[in-house]
N, C-alpha and C positions, 0 to 999 in steps of 0.2 A: 242092359238095355234101358233101364230106368234113367241112367245118367244121360243117355242120348236124348231122351224126351225132355228132361229137365233143361238141358243146354239149349233146347229149341223154344223154351218158354220165354215169352216176352211179357214184362209187367208194364202196364200203361194205365192212364186214368180211364174211368168209366166213360163210355160213349152212349148216347141215347139208344142206339140200335142194340145195345146189350141187354136191355131191360127184360125181354121175355125169356132169354136164356138164363139170366141170373135168377129170375123168379122161379123157374123150373128147378134150377140147381138148389136154391134156398129151400123150397118146399119139399124136395126129396131128402133133405138133411134133417127134417123134424124127427125126433125131439132135441137133437143137438142144438138147433136154432129154432126160434119161434116161426110158425107159419105166418105169412103175410100175403096180402093182395098186391096186385100190381101198383095200385095207388099208394098203399102203405110203403112199399119198397121205394117207389119214386120219391115220396115225401122224405124218407130216411136219407136217400142219396142226395136230395136237394139241400138238406141241412147238415150233411156230413162234412167233417173236417177234410176227409179224403175218402174216395172209393177207388180202390185199385183192382184191376182185372188182369189175371194171368191168361195169356193167349198162347195156344199151341196150334200150329198149322192154320192160323187165321181165325180160330174159333175160341171163345171164352172157355177156359178150363177150370177157373176158380176165381173167387173174388174176396176182398177184405174191405169191410166198411167200418170206418172209425168216426166217432163223434168227439168233439172237443168240449171244453168247459162251456157252460152256459147254454147248451142246446135245450130247446123246448121239447123234451122227450119224457113221456110218462112212465118209463120203465122203472120199477122199484130197484133194479140192480144199478142202473145209471144214477138214480137218486142217492143210493147208499154210497157209491164211489164218489159222487160229486160233493157229498157232505164231508168227506175225509181227505180228498186229494185235490190239488189245483194244478193247472198247467199240464194237462194230460191229453193223450190220444187213446180213447176207449174203443177197443175192438168190439163193436156191437155184434158183428157176425163175420165169420170166415167160413167159406164153403168151397169145396173142391168137387167137381163133377165125379160121379161114381167111377167112370172108366179111367179117370186120371189120378185116383187116390194111390198113395204109396210111391209117387213119383216126384216128391219134393216140391210140389206146386205151392203148398202152404209155406215152406221155407222161403221160396222165392218171393212170395207176397210179403212176408214179414221182413225179409232182408231189404226190400224196396222201401217199406214203411220206415224201418229204422234209419236207413240212409237218408230218406227225405227229411226226417226230423232231427238228424244229428246236429248237435250244437245249439238246439233251441231250448234245452232244459225241460222239454216235455217228457214225462214218464209215460209208460205204456200200461194200460189197464185192460182187464177182461174178466169174465167169469166163466166157469166151467161147471156143468151140471155134476152134482154129487149124487142126486137122486132125480131122475134115473141116472145111473152111473155112466160116466164118459171117461174111462181110464185112459183111452188113447189120446184124448185131447189134453188131459192132465200131463201125461208123459211128454207130448209134443211141446206144450208151453213150458214145462220144466226144462226141457233140453234147450229152449231158447232163452233161458235165464229169468223166467217169470217165477215169483215166489208168492206163497199164500200170505194175504194180509187180512183175511176175515172170511166169515161164512154167514149164510142166511138160509132160513127154512121158510119157504113160501107155501107150505102145505103140500100141494101136489108136486112141487119141485124143491130141491135144496141145491144151493150153489156154493162154490168156493171162489172167492175173489182173489185175483192174482195181479201182481204189479212187477214190471221190469223197470229198472232205473233208466233215466234219460241217457241217451247216447252222447258221448263226448263229440266235440267237433273233430272231424277227420284231421289228423295231423300230417305234417310233411314227412314222408318216408315211412309211414306206418300203415 
C-alpha cells in the first residue's frame, strides 16, 4: 500500500499557501529540526536555493528546504559547512508529516532535488543529530549516498555533517 501512496506523491516548488502547513509539520518534527516561527520559516524559504513540497491528494505531505552558498544564515552548522565546501545545496530541513512517514516521501523529495541540480556540479550537504540521536535519519541519508565529512558538538546538541557528491548530467540512454 505504501507504494500506492508514493506513486501519488507529486513534488513541486513551495507555494505561499503552504506556509501554515509546513510550519506545523516542521515544529512537530523537533528536535530532528529546529523550531521556527512563521516569520523565520518564511525568511528561510525566501533565501532558499529551493524549497520543494511533496503533495499527496492535493495536500502537502512533506518538504525539503535547501540553501546555497553565500546565504545570510546564522546557523553554526551552515557556517561550518560553508567554510569547507563550495557550490552546494545544503538541506537545512526535511520534514514529512507524521501520517505520511514510512511512505518514501523523503525519497521523492531528494530524488527531485538531485534531478533538479544534476549536471550543475553542486554537491549536497546536511547534518544529522548525533545527540539527541537520530539513527533513522542517518540510515536514510546513508542509503541516499551521503557520507560523513565531520562532526561538531554544540553542547546541548552534537551533529554529524554529511555530503553526497554532485549528480552527473543525465546522459542519453541511461
